C-alpha positions in Angstrom: -31.6 -17.7 3.8 -31.3 -16.5 0.0 -33.5 -18.1 -2.5 -31.3 -17.5 -5.4 -30.8 -20.6 -7.5 -27.2 -21.1 -8.8 -27.6 -21.8 -12.3 -25.3 -21.5 -15.6 -26.1 -19.5 -18.7 -26.2 -20.8 -22.0 -27.0 -17.6 -23.4 -25.5 -16.3 -26.8 -23.9 -13.2 -26.6 -23.0 -10.3 -28.9 -21.0 -7.3 -28.1 -20.8 -4.2 -30.3 -18.6 -1.5 -29.4 -18.8 1.9 -30.6 -15.1 2.6 -29.9 -14.9 6.3 -31.1 -17.8 7.1 -28.7 -16.1 5.3 -25.7 -12.8 6.7 -26.3 -14.0 10.4 -26.6 -16.3 9.9 -23.5 -13.6 8.7 -20.9 -12.8 5.2 -22.2 -9.2 6.0 -23.7 -7.8 3.3 -21.5 -10.7 1.1 -21.5 -9.8 -2.7 -21.1 -11.6 -4.5 -23.8 -11.0 -8.0 -22.1 -12.7 -7.0 -19.1 -15.8 -5.6 -21.2 -16.0 -9.2 -22.7 -16.0 -10.7 -19.6 -18.5 -8.6 -18.1 -20.7 -9.4 -21.1 -20.3 -13.1 -20.5 -20.5 -12.9 -16.9 -23.0 -15.6 -16.4 -21.0 -18.0 -18.7 -22.5 -17.0 -21.7 -21.0 -17.8 -25.1 -19.5 -14.9 -27.1 -20.8 -15.5 -30.6 -20.0 -11.9 -31.7 -17.3 -9.4 -30.7 -17.2 -6.3 -32.7 -15.4 -3.3 -32.1 -16.0 -0.3 -34.6 -13.0 1.7 -34.8 -12.2 4.7 -36.8 -8.9 5.1 -38.8 -7.2 8.1 -40.5 -5.4 6.6 -43.5 -4.5 10.2 -44.7 -2.9 11.0 -41.3 -1.3 7.5 -41.3 0.7 7.8 -44.3 2.9 10.7 -42.4 2.4 10.0 -39.0 4.5 6.8 -37.9 3.5 7.0 -34.4 -0.1 7.3 -35.0 0.0 4.4 -37.5 1.9 2.2 -35.1 -0.4 2.8 -32.2 -3.5 2.2 -34.3 -2.5 -1.1 -35.8 -1.0 -2.2 -32.4 -4.5 -1.4 -30.8 -6.1 -3.5 -33.5 -3.9 -6.4 -33.1 -4.6 -6.4 -29.2 -8.2 -6.4 -30.2 -8.1 -9.3 -32.5 -6.1 -11.0 -30.0 -8.8 -11.1 -27.2 -11.6 -12.2 -29.9 -12.9 -9.0 -31.2 -13.6 -8.7 -35.1 -12.0 -5.1 -35.9 -14.4 -3.1 -38.0 -12.5 -0.1 -39.5 -14.3 2.8 -40.5 -11.9 5.1 -42.5 -11.9 8.8 -41.7 -13.3 11.0 -44.7 -12.4 14.7 -45.1 -14.7 17.3 -46.1 -14.6 21.1 -46.8 -17.0 23.0 -45.0 -19.0 26.2 -46.1 -16.1 28.0 -44.6 -13.3 26.3 -46.5 -12.3 24.4 -43.2 -11.4 20.9 -43.6 -13.4 18.6 -41.1 -13.2 14.9 -40.7 -16.1 12.2 -40.1 -15.9 8.6 -39.3 -19.2 7.7 -38.2 -19.8 3.9 -37.5 -23.4 4.1 -36.2 -25.1 2.8 -39.3 -22.4 -0.2 -39.5 -22.9 -1.0 -36.0 -26.8 -1.1 -36.0 -27.0 -3.1 -39.4 -24.6 -5.6 -38.0 -26.5 -5.8 -34.7 -29.7 -6.5 -36.2 -28.6 -8.8 -38.9 -26.6 -11.1 -36.5 -29.0 -10.8 -33.7 -30.8 -13.8 -35.5 -28.3 -16.0 -33.5 -28.3 -13.9 -30.2 -30.1 -14.2 -27.0 -28.3 -11.2 -25.4 -26.6 -8.0 -26.8 -24.2 -5.5 -25.3 -23.9 -2.2 -26.8 -21.0 -0.1 -25.7 -21.9 3.4 -26.2 -23.7 6.4 -24.9 -25.1 7.7 -28.3 -28.7 8.4 -28.4 -29.0 7.5 -32.1 -29.1 3.6 -31.0 -32.5 3.9 -29.0 -34.2 2.6 -32.3 -31.8 0.0 -32.5 -32.1 -1.1 -28.8 -36.1 -1.2 -29.4 -35.7 -3.4 -32.6 -33.5 -5.8 -31.0 -35.7 -6.2 -28.1 -38.5 -6.9 -30.4 -36.7 -9.6 -32.1 -36.4 -11.2 -28.8 -32.9 -10.1 -27.6 -32.2 -8.7 -24.3 -30.3 -5.7 -24.5 -27.5 -4.2 -22.2 -25.8 -0.8 -22.5 -22.2 -0.1 -21.2 -21.3 3.8 -21.4 -19.1 6.2 -19.6 -19.6 10.0 -20.0 -22.5 12.0 -22.0 -24.9 9.2 -22.0 -28.4 9.8 -23.7 -30.9 9.4 -21.3 -33.2 8.0 -24.0 -30.8 5.1 -24.4 -30.4 4.5 -20.7 -34.4 4.2 -20.4 -34.6 2.0 -23.7 -32.1 -0.6 -22.7 -33.0 -3.7 -20.4 -30.0 -3.1 -18.5 -27.6 0.0 -18.2 -24.6 0.3 -16.1 -21.9 3.0 -16.0 -18.5 1.4 -17.4 -16.9 3.4 -14.5 -18.3 1.0 -12.0 -17.3 -2.0 -13.6 -14.2 -3.3 -11.9 -11.1 -2.9 -13.6 -12.8 -1.8 -17.0 -11.3 2.0 -16.7 -8.2 1.8 -14.8 -8.1 3.8 -11.5 -5.3 6.1 -10.5 -3.5 3.1 -8.8 -4.4 -0.4 -9.9 -2.8 -1.9 -6.7 -3.8 -3.0 -4.2 -6.6 -4.8 -6.1 -9.8 -3.4 -6.5 -12.1 -3.7 -3.2 -9.2 -4.3 -1.0 -8.2 -1.8 1.8 -6.1 0.9 0.2 -7.6 0.4 -3.5 -9.4 2.8 -5.5 -12.9 1.8 -6.6 -16.2 3.8 -7.9 -19.5 3.9 -6.7 -22.6 6.0 -6.1 -24.1 7.4 -2.8 -27.4 5.4 -1.9 -27.9 7.2 1.5 -26.8 10.6 3.0 -28.1 11.9 6.4 -27.5 15.9 5.7 -28.3 16.9 9.5 -25.2 14.4 10.5 -23.1 14.8 7.3 -22.5 11.2 6.9 -23.5 8.6 4.1 -22.8 5.5 2.3 -21.5 4.6 -0.9 -22.4 1.3 -3.1 -19.8 -0.4 -5.2 -19.2 -3.3 -7.4 -16.3 -5.7 -5.9 -16.5 -8.0 -9.0 -17.7 -8.9 -12.2 -20.9 -11.3 -11.3 -24.2 -12.4 -12.7 -25.9 -11.2 -9.6 -25.9 -7.6 -10.5 -29.4 -7.5 -9.2 -28.5 -8.5 -5.9 -27.4 -4.9 -4.5 -28.2 -5.1 -0.7 -25.6 -7.7 0.9 -27.5 -7.6 4.0 -30.6 -9.6 2.3 -28.3 -11.4 0.1 -25.0 -12.5 1.2 -23.8 -13.4 -2.5 -24.5 -10.1 -3.7 -21.4 -8.9 -5.5 -21.9 -5.3 -4.2 -20.3 -3.9 -0.8 -21.1 -0.6 1.1 -18.8 1.9 2.8 -19.2 4.7 5.2 -18.2 8.3 4.7 -18.2 11.6 6.1 -19.0 14.7 3.9 -15.5 16.1 4.8 -14.1 13.5 2.6 -15.7 15.0 -0.4 -13.3 17.1 -2.6 -16.3 19.0 -3.3 -18.8 19.4 -0.4 -21.4 21.1 -2.2 -22.4 18.0 -3.8 -24.0 17.1 -0.5 -27.1 19.1 -1.6 -27.8 16.6 -4.1 -27.1 13.4 -2.3 -28.2 10.5 -2.4 -28.2 10.2 -6.2 -27.4 7.3 -8.6 -26.6 10.1 -11.0 -23.1 10.8 -9.6 -20.3 8.2 -10.0 -17.7 8.9 -7.4 -14.1 7.5 -7.2 -12.7 6.9 -3.8 -10.0 5.0 -1.8 -10.9 2.5 0.5 -9.7 2.6 4.1 -10.1 0.3 7.4 -13.0 1.3 9.4 -13.2 1.2 13.3 -16.5 0.0 13.1 -15.3 -3.4 12.5 -12.7 -5.8 10.8 -14.8 -6.1 7.7 -15.9 -2.4 7.3 -14.6 0.0 5.0 -14.7 3.9 4.9 -14.6 6.1 1.8 -11.7 8.6 1.6 -10.4 11.0 -0.9 -13.7 11.2 -2.5 -14.2 12.9 -5.9 -16.8 13.1 -8.8 -15.7 11.2 -12.0 -18.9 11.3 -13.9 -22.6 12.7 -14.0 -25.1 10.9 -15.7 
């Protein structure tokens, strides 16, 4: 019998998204409404929702499609409650006479997070940029719990400094799968998880994956805690697209995408098939 007490949060939540970093590192199709839901998963109040986006005004003057898509993206973000902070691209000529562009929003995000943290209990930073390590530490010293969500090319120091880190690939529906139907977690659906057990002698193992956005992320073992939002599924090494990865399993450093299939082990059991590596932390 689990001893978990079911309570509701009154946490004041702030979300600060380094949109350019997320876009460059696997988040071209990131669902910002899902990110908001994840940040407030325990009924927290979204006090601040800031998305820092880059915008090339020079290109927008001649590229109608770019301007239309950028403006549409900003409108969608505002519709789901985000404040859009636009960082215009600046063009420079380097020492070789080549034009280069810069639109770094790190400083804006850092200053805003620190100033606005006075009214926040929990801050979620969506970025894998190691430049935010000191920002995380400063927010913690001000009494905030700091969570980090990132995708590819994540700073190891940032992961270690955060109170909680989760790969965005593991959050159901944050990054769309090859085929979003059936729903995430159902037989025939695509999900993402990691290998927590592997028997090299037998060539078999188990994947763990998150089934839903839930406040009990710390309850990873469903056998001990029935209310855990995590499930496990069996796999045979032959279902891996790259079988050489078995030499490094089990590991939380590898995020796999796989299709769920019914198992002969029981009606509530699943097997992982078509397993491919999508990210290495």
